[in-house]
N, C-alpha and C positions, 0 to 999 in steps of 0.2 A: 843102384839098390837105393830102396826105401829103407830105412834106419832113423829112430829119434837122437840118432849120434850127431848125421848130415842137418838135422833140420835144427841143431842146437849149433853148428857148424855156420851154418846159414844166417843164425843169430848172429854173432860173435861177427862175421863180416858185416852186416848189418850196423851193428853197434858203432864198429870203428867207424864204419861208414859216417856215419851219426856225428861223431867227435870231431874228424877232419870236416864237416860240414859247419859246425860249430867256430871251431877255432879258424875255420878261412873267412868268416865273419868278423873274428876282431882283428886290432890291428896286429903289425907281423910282431911286434915286438914280444905279445902275450906271451909265444909257440917259447922262443927260449928267454925269456924273462927270469931271473933270480928270485927266488922267495925262499921264505923257511916253512919248509912242509916236510911230507915223508921223501920225496925228491926234490931235487934242486931247481926243478924248471920242468913246464910240463915237456917241454922237449926229450927230457931223461926219460917219464915215464913215457914217452912213446917209445923209445927208442929201445926199454926194459921188457914191454910185451913184444915186440919186436922182434928180438935177442930174443925172449922165451921159446916164443911160437916155432924161429924158427933148430931152437935145437928140438923142441919136440916134434916136429916133423923131419928132420934129421935119426931122430929116437928110431920114430916109428917103421920108419926108409930099413932102420938096419944098423946103422952105425949106434958104437957103442956111445950112453949117454955123458959119458968121461970124455971120449976123441967129440964130440959133438958140442962141447961144453968148452974146451978147449981154444977154439978159437973165436970164442961168444967175444974176450975184451976188444981183439980190432975192430971184430962186428959191428959193435956198441959202440966203437968211435967213427968211423966211419958214417952210422947213419945220425950220429948228431953234430957231424956237422954240414947237413943236406936239411934244404929248407922245408919247409912242408909239406907243401907240394913234389917234391922228389920220392919223402918220407910215404904220402901217402899211393905214390905207387908202386914200391917195393913192399910198401902191404898187401896192397891187392894184386902185385906178381906171385908173392906168396900164399896167399887164399888160390891163387887158380892151382899154385903147388899144390896145397892141400889139399882142393877139390880133387884135381885129377889126381890121385894117389887112392883118397878114400870109394873113388867111383872104380877106380883094379881091384876094390877090395871084394873077395867074393863071403867072404865072413865077418863081419866087424867084430863079431865076438869071440871069433879064436884069441886064444890068453898066448902070451910069449910073454919071456923073461925080458926084463928091464933090471939091468945092474950098476949100480952109482957106487963111487968111492964114500960117499957123505949118507949112502942110509942103507948100503947091501944091496942085498936081491928079494925082487920081488914080483912075482907071477901077478900077470895084470891083465889085459881086454884093451885091444885098440877103441873100443868103445870107449874106455875109462882114461883112457891117454885125451884123448877128442873132453871128454867132461870135464878137463883139464887145465885143456888149455881155453875152455870157452868159460868157465872160471876165474882162473888165474886174468885174464883180460877185463870179464865185470868188476870185479875187487881192483886192479888199475883203472876201470874209467870212474869208479869212484872216485878213486882217486883223483884224479883231473875235475872232475865236477867242482872237489873241494877246495879245490886251486883256484879254481875259475872264481867261485863262490869271494875265496881268498882278496884275488886280486879287483874283484867287486864287481865280476861279470856272471848272470845266470848260467847256471849248467845246462844240459841235456840230459831231455828223460830217454833212456837206454835199456829199459826196464825190457824184460823177457816177456812180457804183459806185455807190454804196450805192440811189441814187436809180432804176435800170435791174433792180435787185433788186425795188424797190417796186411801179415802172411794170409790169414782168411782171405781178408778181402780182396787182396790182388790174388790171388789163387784160385777164386771165384770167377772174375772177370772177365 
């Protein structure tokens, strides 16, 4: 299937890889260093992105949101104990599961109902959830860039337009 949402999801994976690449260039302690920020460490931000992405994949796969969220704390605790290379592997295993799921869909615009205890009932589309996952990841990658700068290190450019330039160049070669 060729759909803008799939391209957006590919951007999400690309941008996460850029973050991992930058973090692996720095000393290991930066990943888990406690700081005064939106999150107490970069590792906690990465855990949050991963857990949220996992919840949403479970939801679009048919699991109820509240059930998908129930295991989030355990998953968060599990990922927070892992080294950056292990977390990177977990992220890209999850992205493979996302891509496999999305590629099996006949129509990414088909409506479905999402119910949560905190927001009630929402009729939405799969493409809307993908947009949310990407937007959520973009927001928190911005947190990571700010945290890196606070720690005295340059951030990394993960802007969508940069991805488009690179995507267009790479797909034409």
